[in-house]
C-alpha positions as CSV (number, residue, x, y, z in Angstrom):
1,X,-50.8,10.7,56.6
2,X,-50.7,6.9,57.2
3,X,-48.2,6.5,54.3
4,X,-45.9,9.0,55.9
5,X,-46.1,7.2,59.3
6,X,-45.4,3.9,57.6
7,X,-42.5,5.3,55.6
8,X,-41.0,6.9,58.8
9,X,-41.5,3.6,60.7
10,X,-39.7,1.6,57.9
11,X,-36.9,4.2,57.9
12,X,-36.5,3.9,61.7
13,X,-36.5,0.2,61.5
14,X,-34.0,0.1,58.7
15,X,-31.6,2.5,60.4
16,X,-32.2,0.8,63.8
17,X,-31.3,-2.5,62.4
18,X,-27.7,-1.3,61.7
19,X,-27.1,0.5,65.0
20,X,-24.4,-1.5,66.9
21,X,-26.4,-1.8,70.2
22,X,-29.7,-2.5,68.5
23,X,-31.8,-5.4,69.7
24,X,-32.2,-6.4,66.0
25,X,-28.5,-7.3,65.8
26,X,-27.0,-10.5,67.2
27,X,-24.9,-9.7,70.2
28,X,-21.2,-10.4,69.9
29,X,-19.2,-11.9,72.8
30,X,-16.9,-9.2,74.3
31,X,-14.7,-11.9,75.8
32,X,-12.9,-12.7,72.5
33,X,-9.3,-11.4,72.6
34,X,-7.6,-13.0,69.7
35,X,-6.1,-11.1,66.8
36,X,-8.6,-12.8,64.4
37,X,-11.5,-11.7,66.5
38,X,-10.3,-8.0,66.6
39,X,-9.7,-7.9,62.8
40,X,-13.1,-9.5,62.2
41,X,-14.7,-6.9,64.5
42,X,-13.0,-4.1,62.4
43,X,-14.2,-5.7,59.2
44,X,-17.7,-5.9,60.7
45,X,-17.5,-2.3,61.9
46,X,-16.4,-1.1,58.4
47,X,-19.1,-3.3,56.8
48,X,-21.6,-2.0,59.3
49,X,-20.7,1.7,58.6
50,X,-21.0,1.0,54.9
51,X,-24.4,-0.6,55.2
52,X,-25.5,2.2,57.5
53,X,-24.6,4.9,55.0
54,X,-26.3,3.0,52.2
55,X,-29.5,2.5,54.1
56,X,-29.6,6.0,55.4
57,X,-29.1,7.4,51.9
58,X,-31.8,5.1,50.5
59,X,-34.1,6.0,53.3
60,X,-33.5,9.7,52.8
61,X,-34.4,9.5,49.1
62,X,-37.4,7.4,49.9
63,X,-38.9,9.5,52.7
64,X,-38.0,13.0,51.5
65,X,-40.6,13.2,48.7
66,X,-43.2,12.2,51.3
67,X,-42.2,15.0,53.7
68,X,-42.1,17.8,51.0
69,X,-45.5,19.3,50.3
70,X,-46.0,19.8,46.5
71,X,-47.9,22.8,45.5
72,X,-50.7,22.3,42.9
73,X,-49.6,22.9,39.4
74,X,-49.8,26.5,38.4
75,X,-48.9,25.9,34.8
76,X,-52.4,24.7,33.8
77,X,-54.1,27.3,31.7
78,X,-57.7,28.3,32.2
79,X,-60.2,27.6,29.5
80,X,-61.1,30.6,27.3
81,X,-64.2,31.2,25.2
82,X,-64.1,34.5,23.3
83,X,-66.0,34.3,20.0
84,X,-65.6,38.1,19.6
85,X,-61.9,37.5,18.6
86,X,-63.0,35.3,15.6
87,X,-63.0,37.0,12.2
88,X,-66.4,38.0,10.7
89,X,-65.5,36.3,7.4
90,X,-66.5,32.6,7.6
91,X,-64.3,29.7,6.3
92,X,-60.8,31.0,6.8
93,X,-58.1,28.4,7.4
94,X,-55.7,30.8,9.1
95,X,-56.8,33.0,12.0
96,X,-54.3,35.5,13.4
97,X,-55.4,37.0,16.7
98,X,-51.7,37.7,17.2
99,X,-49.9,38.8,14.0
100,X,-47.1,36.2,13.2
101,X,-47.6,36.3,9.4
102,X,-47.7,39.1,6.9
103,X,-50.9,39.5,4.9
104,X,-49.3,37.9,1.9
105,X,-48.1,34.9,3.9
106,X,-51.5,34.5,5.5
107,X,-53.3,34.6,2.1
108,X,-50.8,32.1,0.5
109,X,-51.1,29.7,3.5
110,X,-54.9,29.9,3.4
111,X,-54.9,29.1,-0.3
112,X,-52.5,26.1,0.2
113,X,-54.6,24.7,3.0
114,X,-57.8,25.0,0.9
115,X,-56.1,23.1,-1.9
116,X,-54.7,20.5,0.5
117,X,-58.2,19.9,1.9
118,X,-59.7,19.6,-1.6
119,X,-57.0,17.1,-2.7
120,X,-56.7,14.9,0.4
121,X,-59.9,15.4,2.5
122,X,-57.8,16.4,5.5
123,X,-58.5,19.8,7.1
124,X,-55.5,21.7,8.4
125,X,-56.2,24.9,10.3
126,X,-53.8,27.5,11.8
127,X,-54.5,29.6,14.8
128,X,-51.9,32.3,15.8
129,X,-52.6,33.6,19.3
130,X,-51.1,35.0,22.5
131,X,-52.7,33.5,25.5
132,X,-55.0,34.7,27.1
133,X,-55.9,36.7,24.0
134,X,-57.4,33.7,22.1
135,X,-60.8,32.7,20.9
136,X,-60.3,29.4,22.8
137,X,-63.2,27.0,22.7
138,X,-65.1,29.2,20.2
139,X,-62.8,28.0,17.5
140,X,-64.5,24.6,17.6
141,X,-67.8,26.1,16.4
142,X,-66.1,28.3,13.8
143,X,-64.1,25.4,12.2
144,X,-66.7,22.7,13.1
145,X,-64.2,20.6,15.0
146,X,-64.4,17.8,17.6
147,X,-68.2,17.6,18.0
148,X,-69.9,14.4,19.2
149,X,-71.0,12.1,16.4
150,X,-69.1,14.1,13.8
151,X,-68.3,12.1,10.8
152,X,-65.4,14.3,9.6
153,X,-62.8,13.9,12.2
154,X,-59.8,14.2,9.9
155,X,-58.4,17.5,11.0
156,X,-55.3,19.1,12.4
157,X,-55.2,22.4,14.2
158,X,-51.8,24.1,14.5
159,X,-51.8,26.5,17.4
160,X,-48.9,29.0,17.4
161,X,-48.4,30.8,20.7
162,X,-45.2,32.0,22.3
163,X,-46.5,32.0,25.9
164,X,-44.2,34.9,26.6
165,X,-41.1,33.0,25.4
166,X,-41.7,30.2,27.9
167,X,-42.2,26.8,26.3
168,X,-42.9,25.5,22.8
169,X,-44.4,27.8,20.2
170,X,-46.3,25.0,18.4
171,X,-49.2,22.9,19.7
172,X,-51.2,20.5,17.6
173,X,-54.9,19.5,18.2
174,X,-55.5,16.4,16.2
175,X,-58.8,14.7,15.2
176,X,-59.4,11.0,15.8
177,X,-59.2,10.3,12.0
178,X,-55.7,11.6,11.9
179,X,-54.5,9.7,15.0
180,X,-54.9,6.4,13.1
181,X,-52.4,7.5,10.5
182,X,-50.1,9.5,12.8
183,X,-50.1,8.7,16.5
184,X,-49.6,11.2,19.3
185,X,-45.8,10.4,19.5
186,X,-45.4,11.9,16.0
187,X,-47.1,15.2,17.1
188,X,-45.1,15.4,20.4
189,X,-41.8,15.0,18.5
190,X,-42.9,17.5,15.9
191,X,-43.7,20.0,18.6
192,X,-40.5,19.5,20.6
193,X,-38.3,19.7,17.5
194,X,-39.8,22.6,15.6
195,X,-41.6,24.4,18.4
196,X,-38.4,25.7,20.0
197,X,-37.2,29.3,19.7
198,X,-34.4,28.2,17.3
199,X,-37.0,27.9,14.5
200,X,-38.9,31.1,15.4
């Protein structure tokens, strides 16, 4: 509340400083009658009008965000923990709660990711879901991800979720061991380029 008062006070002082009969301005002698004095007064008046419009515009842009009440963000999703949506078969690299892949594509991708993990030591997992129908936090225990003191933090979880056609389809959860090789900027660019509906 104090910041709003201070902003309003600064706004009033800034606008008041450019009002012609303001005590903030130096008074001009009304007894001048020469042509030079009248043209100077016209220039001062034009200059005053120009300064007044600039200051009022700046003040409007400065004060208006303070006067508008922002609603809390409604886009934040609630945490979900539904282990019943996980497959009964342990050790799968691809989990489809929402069917985006055919059975053949799922099996081939699962085999490729197993071979990748064997060759490189990096674990890549794929979760296809449709929020709120997701295993959520239960996925960490199923894939043994992100636990305190965990030595194996070289993993990438690719989450595919259309969110009802609103937003990016791809999201990456990356372990600390991968962030050294590929920083967050890489994953953000990857998401914003290939997560659009053009590639779906």
